[in-house]
C-alpha positions as CSV (number, residue, x, y, z in Angstrom):
1,M,-0.1,0.0,0.0
2,S,1.3,3.5,-0.8
3,L,1.4,6.5,1.5
4,F,-1.8,8.5,1.3
5,I,-2.1,12.1,2.9
6,Y,-5.2,14.2,3.3
7,N,-4.4,17.3,1.3
8,S,-6.2,20.4,3.0
9,L,-5.6,22.2,-0.3
10,G,-7.6,19.6,-2.3
11,R,-9.6,18.4,0.8
12,T,-9.1,14.8,-0.2
13,K,-6.5,12.1,0.4
14,E,-4.0,12.0,-2.1
15,K,-1.0,9.6,-3.0
16,F,2.2,11.0,-1.6
17,E,5.3,11.1,-3.6
18,P,7.9,13.6,-3.0
19,L,8.9,16.3,-5.5
20,N,12.5,14.7,-5.4
21,P,12.7,11.0,-5.2
22,G,13.7,9.9,-1.7
23,I,13.9,13.2,-0.1
24,V,10.8,14.9,1.6
25,T,11.0,18.6,2.5
26,M,8.7,19.5,5.4
27,Y,8.0,22.8,7.3
28,V,5.8,23.2,10.4
29,C,4.7,26.4,11.9
30,G,6.5,26.6,15.4
31,P,5.3,28.2,18.5
32,T,5.2,32.1,19.2
33,V,7.3,32.1,22.4
34,Y,6.0,34.3,25.1
35,G,4.6,31.6,27.4
36,H,5.1,28.0,28.5
37,A,3.8,25.5,26.2
38,H,0.2,24.0,26.5
39,L,-1.8,21.0,25.5
40,G,-2.5,22.5,22.1
41,H,1.2,22.7,21.3
42,A,1.7,19.1,22.4
43,K,-1.0,17.8,20.1
44,S,0.5,19.6,17.0
45,Y,4.1,18.7,17.5
46,V,3.7,15.1,18.7
47,S,1.3,14.7,15.7
48,F,3.8,16.1,13.3
49,D,6.7,14.2,15.1
50,V,5.0,11.0,14.2
51,V,4.6,12.0,10.5
52,V,8.4,12.6,10.4
53,R,9.2,9.4,12.1
54,W,6.9,7.5,9.7
55,L,8.4,9.1,6.7
56,R,11.9,8.2,7.8
57,H,10.9,4.7,8.8
58,S,9.5,4.4,5.2
59,G,12.9,5.2,3.7
60,Y,12.8,8.9,3.0
61,R,15.4,11.4,4.0
62,V,13.4,14.2,5.7
63,K,14.6,17.7,6.0
64,Y,12.4,19.1,8.6
65,V,12.1,22.8,9.4
66,Q,10.2,24.2,12.4
67,N,10.2,27.9,13.1
68,I,10.3,29.9,16.2
69,T,8.2,33.0,16.1
70,D,9.9,35.7,18.1
71,V,8.6,38.9,16.4
72,G,5.8,40.2,14.4
73,H,2.8,38.1,15.7
74,L,0.4,40.7,16.9
75,T,-2.2,40.2,19.7
76,D,-5.1,40.0,17.4
77,D,-3.3,37.6,14.9
78,A,-3.9,40.2,12.2
79,D,-2.4,43.7,11.6
80,E,-3.5,45.4,14.8
81,G,-2.2,45.2,18.4
82,E,0.9,44.9,20.2
83,D,3.6,42.3,19.5
84,K,3.1,39.4,21.7
85,I,6.6,39.1,22.6
86,S,7.0,42.9,23.4
87,K,4.1,42.8,25.4
88,Q,5.1,39.9,27.6
89,A,8.4,41.7,28.0
90,R,6.4,44.7,29.5
91,L,4.6,42.6,31.7
92,E,7.8,40.9,33.1
93,K,9.7,44.2,33.1
94,T,12.5,42.8,30.8
95,D,13.5,43.0,27.1
96,P,12.0,40.8,24.4
97,M,15.2,38.9,23.8
98,E,15.1,37.4,27.3
99,I,11.4,36.5,26.7
100,S,12.1,34.7,23.5
101,Q,15.0,32.8,24.5
102,F,13.6,31.9,28.1
103,Y,10.2,30.4,26.6
104,T,12.1,28.8,23.7
105,R,14.1,26.8,26.0
106,S,11.1,26.0,28.1
107,F,9.3,24.8,24.7
108,Y,12.0,22.5,23.9
109,E,12.4,21.1,27.3
110,D,8.5,20.1,27.4
111,M,8.9,18.7,23.8
112,D,11.9,16.6,25.0
113,H,9.8,15.1,27.8
114,L,7.1,14.2,25.1
115,E,9.8,12.5,23.0
116,V,9.4,15.0,20.3
117,Q,12.5,14.8,18.0
118,R,14.2,18.1,17.3
119,P,13.7,19.5,13.7
120,N,16.7,19.4,11.4
121,I,16.5,23.4,11.4
122,A,14.8,25.6,14.0
123,P,15.1,29.2,12.4
124,N,13.8,32.2,14.3
125,A,12.0,35.0,12.6
126,A,14.2,37.9,14.3
127,G,17.4,36.1,13.0
128,H,15.8,36.3,9.3
129,I,15.0,39.9,8.9
130,P,17.3,40.4,5.7
131,E,15.6,37.6,4.0
132,Q,12.2,38.9,4.9
133,I,13.1,42.4,3.6
134,D,14.6,40.9,0.3
135,L,11.2,39.1,-0.1
136,I,9.2,42.2,0.4
137,E,11.4,44.2,-2.2
138,E,10.7,41.4,-4.7
139,L,6.8,41.8,-4.2
140,I,6.9,45.4,-4.7
141,K,9.1,45.3,-7.8
142,T,6.5,42.6,-9.2
143,G,3.6,44.9,-8.4
144,H,2.1,42.5,-5.6
145,A,2.9,45.0,-2.6
146,Y,3.0,48.7,-2.0
147,E,4.3,51.1,0.4
148,V,2.3,53.8,2.4
149,H,3.9,55.9,5.0
150,G,6.5,53.5,6.0
151,N,4.3,50.6,6.0
152,V,4.3,47.9,3.1
153,Y,1.2,45.8,2.4
154,F,0.5,42.7,0.3
155,S,-2.4,43.6,-2.5
156,V,-4.8,40.5,-2.4
157,E,-6.3,41.7,-5.6
158,S,-3.0,41.1,-7.3
159,F,-3.3,37.4,-6.6
160,P,-6.4,35.7,-7.9
161,G,-5.9,32.6,-5.7
162,Y,-6.2,34.3,-2.4
163,G,-8.1,32.3,0.0
164,K,-8.0,28.9,-2.1
165,L,-6.6,26.9,1.1
166,S,-9.3,28.0,3.6
167,G,-12.1,28.5,1.0
168,R,-12.6,32.1,2.4
169,T,-13.9,34.2,-0.4
170,D,-12.8,37.9,-1.0
171,Q,-15.9,39.1,0.8
172,D,-15.3,36.9,3.6
173,A,-12.0,38.5,4.0
174,V,-13.6,42.0,3.8
175,Q,-16.2,41.1,6.5
176,S,-13.4,39.7,8.7
177,G,-11.4,43.0,8.5
178,A,-14.5,45.0,9.2
179,R,-14.5,43.6,12.8
180,V,-11.1,45.4,13.6
181,E,-9.8,48.9,13.1
182,V,-8.7,49.0,9.4
183,R,-5.9,51.4,8.3
184,S,-7.5,53.9,5.7
185,E,-4.1,53.7,3.9
186,K,-4.7,50.2,2.7
187,R,-6.0,49.9,-0.8
188,H,-8.3,47.0,0.0
189,M,-9.7,46.0,3.5
190,S,-8.3,42.6,3.3
191,D,-4.8,43.6,2.3
192,F,-2.1,42.3,4.9
193,A,0.9,43.8,6.4
194,L,4.3,42.8,5.0
195,W,6.1,45.6,7.0
196,K,5.1,47.8,9.8
197,K,6.6,51.0,10.9
198,A,7.4,51.1,14.5
199,E,5.6,53.4,16.8
200,E,7.2,55.2,19.5
201,G,8.3,53.0,22.2
202,H,8.2,49.8,20.1
203,L,10.8,47.4,21.5
204,M,11.4,45.3,18.5
205,K,12.5,47.2,15.2
206,W,14.9,47.2,12.5
207,N,16.1,49.3,9.4
208,S,14.6,48.8,6.2
209,P,14.2,50.7,3.0
210,W,10.8,51.9,4.1
211,S,11.0,52.6,7.8
212,I,12.5,51.6,11.0
213,G,9.9,48.8,11.9
214,Y,9.3,45.2,11.9
215,P,7.9,42.3,9.6
216,G,4.2,41.1,9.5
217,W,3.7,37.7,11.0
218,H,2.9,35.9,7.8
219,L,6.1,36.9,6.1
220,E,8.5,34.7,8.2
221,C,7.4,31.3,7.1
222,S,7.7,32.1,3.4
223,A,11.0,33.6,3.7
224,M,12.4,30.9,5.9
225,S,10.9,27.8,4.2
226,M,12.1,29.0,0.8
227,K,15.5,29.7,2.1
228,Y,15.9,26.2,3.6
229,L,13.6,24.1,1.6
230,G,13.3,25.6,-1.8
231,E,10.4,27.4,-3.7
232,T,8.2,24.4,-3.6
233,I,8.1,22.2,-0.5
234,D,6.6,18.8,-0.1
235,I,4.6,19.1,3.1
236,H,3.5,22.3,5.1
237,G,2.0,21.6,8.6
238,G,0.2,23.7,11.2
239,G,-2.9,24.3,13.4
240,M,-6.3,24.2,11.6
241,E,-6.6,27.8,13.0
242,N,-3.7,29.0,10.8
243,K,-5.5,28.2,7.5
244,F,-6.9,31.7,7.4
245,P,-5.3,34.2,7.3
246,H,-1.8,32.8,8.0
247,H,-1.3,30.0,5.5
248,D,-3.5,31.7,2.9
249,C,-1.2,34.7,3.3
250,E,1.8,32.4,2.8
251,I,0.6,31.0,-0.4
252,A,0.0,34.4,-1.8
253,Q,3.0,36.0,-1.1
254,S,5.2,33.0,-2.0
255,E,3.6,32.2,-5.2
256,S,3.5,35.8,-6.4
257,V,7.3,36.0,-6.1
258,T,8.1,32.2,-7.5
259,G,5.3,31.6,-9.9
260,K,5.3,28.1,-8.7
261,P,3.3,26.0,-6.2
262,Y,4.4,26.9,-2.8
263,V,3.2,23.6,-1.0
264,R,2.2,20.2,-2.5
265,F,0.5,18.7,0.7
266,W,-1.0,21.1,3.2
267,M,-1.6,19.1,6.6
268,H,-3.6,20.7,9.5
269,N,-4.1,19.3,13.0
270,N,-7.3,19.8,14.8
271,M,-7.8,21.6,18.1
272,V,-8.0,20.6,21.8
273,T,-10.9,20.9,24.1
274,V,-11.3,20.6,27.8
275,N,-14.1,18.5,29.0
276,G,-16.0,19.5,25.7
277,I,-15.1,23.2,25.8
278,K,-12.5,24.7,23.2
279,M,-9.2,25.4,25.1
280,G,-8.0,29.0,25.4
281,K,-6.4,31.4,27.5
282,S,-9.4,33.8,27.2
283,L,-11.6,30.9,28.8
284,K,-8.9,30.2,31.5
285,N,-9.0,26.5,30.6
286,S,-5.6,26.3,29.0
287,V,-3.7,23.2,30.2
288,N,-0.1,24.0,30.8
289,L,2.3,21.3,30.1
290,K,4.5,22.0,33.1
291,E,1.5,21.6,35.4
292,I,0.4,18.3,33.7
293,F,3.8,16.9,34.1
294,K,4.0,17.3,37.7
295,D,1.4,14.5,38.2
296,I,1.2,12.8,34.8
297,D,4.1,10.9,32.9
298,P,4.7,12.8,29.7
299,L,4.5,9.6,27.7
300,V,1.0,9.1,28.9
301,I,0.0,12.5,27.5
302,R,1.8,11.6,24.2
303,F,-0.2,8.2,24.2
304,F,-3.4,10.1,24.9
305,I,-2.8,12.4,22.0
306,L,-2.0,9.5,19.6
307,Q,-5.3,7.9,20.4
308,S,-7.0,10.6,18.5
309,H,-6.4,11.3,14.7
310,Y,-4.4,14.5,14.0
311,R,-7.5,15.9,12.1
312,S,-9.8,15.1,14.9
313,Q,-10.5,17.2,18.0
314,L,-8.8,16.1,21.2
315,D,-10.8,16.3,24.3
316,Y,-8.8,16.3,27.6
317,S,-10.4,15.0,31.0
318,E,-9.4,13.4,33.9
319,T,-11.3,10.3,32.9
320,A,-9.4,10.2,29.3
321,I,-5.8,10.5,31.0
322,K,-6.6,7.8,33.6
323,A,-7.9,5.6,30.7
324,S,-4.6,6.3,28.8
325,A,-2.3,5.7,31.7
326,T,-4.0,2.2,32.1
327,G,-3.7,1.3,28.4
328,L,-0.1,2.5,28.2
329,E,0.7,0.2,31.2
330,K,-0.7,-2.8,29.4
331,L,1.6,-2.2,26.6
332,R,4.7,-1.6,28.8
333,E,3.8,-4.9,30.7
334,T,3.7,-6.7,27.4
335,Q,7.3,-5.5,26.7
336,R,8.6,-6.5,30.1
337,R,6.9,-10.1,29.7
338,L,8.5,-10.5,26.3
339,R,11.8,-9.5,27.6
340,E,11.8,-11.5,30.8
341,Q,9.8,-14.8,30.1
342,N,12.0,-17.7,29.2
343,P,11.5,-18.9,25.7
344,G,9.4,-22.0,24.9
345,S,8.7,-24.1,21.9
346,G,5.5,-22.3,20.8
347,T,5.2,-20.0,17.8
348,F,3.7,-16.6,17.3
349,D,3.4,-14.9,13.9
350,S,3.9,-11.0,14.3
351,A,3.7,-10.6,10.7
352,P,0.0,-9.8,10.2
353,F,0.2,-7.1,13.0
354,M,3.2,-5.4,11.3
355,Q,1.0,-5.3,8.1
356,R,-2.0,-3.9,9.8
357,F,0.0,-1.3,11.5
358,R,1.7,-0.2,8.1
359,D,-1.7,0.0,6.6
360,A,-2.9,2.4,9.4
361,M,-0.1,4.5,9.2
362,D,0.0,4.7,5.4
363,D,-3.7,5.9,5.5
364,D,-3.0,9.4,6.5
365,F,-1.0,8.5,9.6
366,N,-4.1,7.0,11.3
367,T,-2.5,6.7,14.7
368,P,-5.8,5.5,16.5
369,I,-5.9,2.4,14.4
370,A,-2.2,1.8,14.7
371,V,-2.7,2.0,18.5
372,A,-5.6,-0.3,18.3
373,V,-3.2,-2.7,16.4
374,L,-0.7,-2.7,19.2
375,F,-3.5,-3.6,21.6
376,D,-4.5,-6.6,19.5
377,F,-1.0,-7.5,19.4
378,S,-0.5,-7.3,23.2
379,K,-3.8,-9.5,23.7
380,S,-2.7,-12.1,21.3
381,V,0.9,-12.3,22.4
382,N,0.2,-12.4,26.1
383,A,-2.4,-15.2,25.3
384,A,0.6,-17.1,23.4
385,L,3.0,-16.4,26.5
386,D,0.3,-18.1,28.9
387,R,0.3,-21.1,27.0
388,V,2.2,-24.0,28.6
389,E,4.6,-24.2,25.6
390,S,4.9,-20.3,25.6
391,I,6.6,-19.0,22.5
392,S,10.3,-19.9,20.9
393,A,13.2,-17.5,21.2
394,T,12.8,-16.7,17.4
395,S,9.0,-15.7,17.9
396,R,9.9,-13.8,21.0
397,Q,12.5,-11.8,19.2
398,E,10.2,-10.9,16.2
399,A,7.5,-9.9,18.5
400,E,10.0,-7.6,20.5
401,A,11.2,-6.1,17.3
402,F,7.7,-5.2,16.2
403,L,6.7,-3.6,19.5
404,D,10.2,-1.7,19.5
405,N,9.6,-0.5,15.9
406,A,6.0,0.4,16.2
407,G,5.6,1.4,19.7
408,R,9.0,3.1,20.3
409,K,10.7,4.3,17.1
410,I,7.5,5.3,15.4
411,L,4.9,6.1,17.9
412,G,7.4,7.1,20.6
413,I,5.2,5.7,23.5
414,V,7.1,2.4,24.5
415,P,10.4,3.1,26.3
416,E,13.8,1.7,25.3
417,E,14.6,-1.4,27.3
418,S,17.1,0.4,29.5
419,Q,14.3,3.0,30.6
420,S,11.7,0.4,31.3
421,G,13.3,-1.1,34.5
422,S,15.1,0.6,37.3
423,S,16.3,4.1,37.1
424,D,19.5,4.6,35.5
425,G,20.1,7.7,38.0
426,E,18.6,10.4,35.9
427,L,15.4,12.0,36.9
428,S,12.3,11.5,34.7
429,G,10.2,14.4,33.7
430,K,7.7,13.8,36.4
431,R,10.1,13.5,39.1
432,L,12.0,16.4,38.0
433,N,8.9,18.5,38.1
434,G,8.2,17.3,41.6
435,V,11.6,18.3,42.8
436,M,11.6,21.8,41.0
437,E,8.1,22.4,42.7
438,L,9.4,21.8,46.1
439,L,12.5,24.0,45.3
440,L,10.4,26.9,44.2
441,E,8.1,26.5,47.2
442,L,11.3,26.7,49.4
443,R,12.5,29.7,47.5
444,A,9.2,31.5,47.6
445,E,9.1,30.9,51.4
446,A,12.7,32.4,51.7
447,R,11.6,35.5,49.7
448,K,8.7,35.8,51.9
449,N,10.8,35.8,54.9
450,K,13.1,38.4,53.3
451,D,15.8,35.8,53.2
452,F,17.3,36.9,49.9
453,A,20.6,35.3,50.4
454,L,19.0,31.9,50.4
455,S,16.6,32.9,47.6
456,D,19.4,34.0,45.5
457,K,21.6,31.1,46.4
458,L,19.0,28.6,45.3
459,R,18.5,30.5,42.2
460,D,22.4,30.5,41.3
461,R,23.0,26.9,42.3
462,L,20.1,25.7,39.9
463,L,21.7,27.9,37.2
464,E,24.9,26.1,37.6
465,T,23.0,22.8,37.0
466,G,21.5,24.3,33.8
467,I,18.1,25.2,35.4
468,E,17.0,28.9,34.9
469,I,14.5,30.6,37.2
470,K,12.4,33.4,36.3
471,D,10.5,35.7,38.6
472,T,7.2,37.2,37.3
473,K,4.0,38.6,38.7
474,E,2.3,35.3,38.5
475,G,5.2,33.6,40.4
476,A,8.3,31.8,39.6
477,S,8.9,29.5,36.6
478,W,11.7,27.5,35.4
479,A,13.3,26.0,32.1
480,V,16.3,23.8,31.4
481,K,19.0,25.8,29.6
482,S,19.9,24.2,26.2
């Protein structure tokens, strides 16, 4: 069976073949780093981590780029409001660079706990201002962008295909724009900013041919994906909420410059709900990963995520997490039995399970079916182990190999053999969070008692071990320095 991927652009499953045989170019929109990662981040990056793992397992060389947004993402996600990084810097009374670096380290720490493999390249927007300026200059030169009073806008009327990904019509864009204050200098209400002139007091700004200012949010992904992956890339991933306007804008500005298709396969993961309600900071039900990891094994969270298809909504609840913990323990118990039980004379055929697993993953990365195959395998192999004759050494090795490949290397939910027994001396994510919670409580008590010498000593000693403490209005937080 060939690999089929649901292409958001065509709204159907299509047979996947890379543009260049044997090599897959893949770009996924990364986080805007102004706060700690939440469950929505986990769903997105665990989902695309499995995509990358399966492509590599299938024999492809994958060049995977995932950006870090550290400038230009405004608070209303359009062309108005304050830069999210700058706003957080004001709240924490520091500078934007410290904010972006601290929360970038925090993000990767959480992803490491979830066994999310690092991308090949992780470019940040602030480090690619020259490339973004070059792209704007080319868009102005070709008549797709225009400058007014130091601001530069993309003209959507110059690109007839605008909105082809989301299905939003030009009139939809007009109505959307009417809900926010629209600059009268725009030629069309749905035109979007490529460069904005910095207002007085703006913290993040650079020189450009048009003004001292900063790039628009949509520009960075086009500039960085084309720099590292070429003018046409195989796969572009991101959240479903990014179809409009972010990805529609990416398509418009990229294809206007190159005249070529920007992305061959668009993949979008669905949202997270909490007890049936959409998760969001405004609803105060956002689930912070560091808080989750205090009580729950990160691999249980990963397993919970993969029991839902990446294009389906994921509903977080205490009941669902408990069920995931129980289910994952059953797979780990099977792994232990295969490793520890003495071989017998019986046979067990793992091949049908291997084929079913491959079929599931080749069907648009259907992890819920793939997980179900693992449970069927676990039930069958345990029954074989329970028989008087048990299973032979050869059958056991084949079964262990299947569980290791499917459960660990591809889905990333079954630990390596060295990790599944006694501790090797390193703290697990859950234990580390517990230790840090205690140390932060002790430090908070010291500060309350005005014992600043002890407070500073705890902070400095932790920094020596690679753990950075940050004090904010909401309390202290921590991250492992990379």
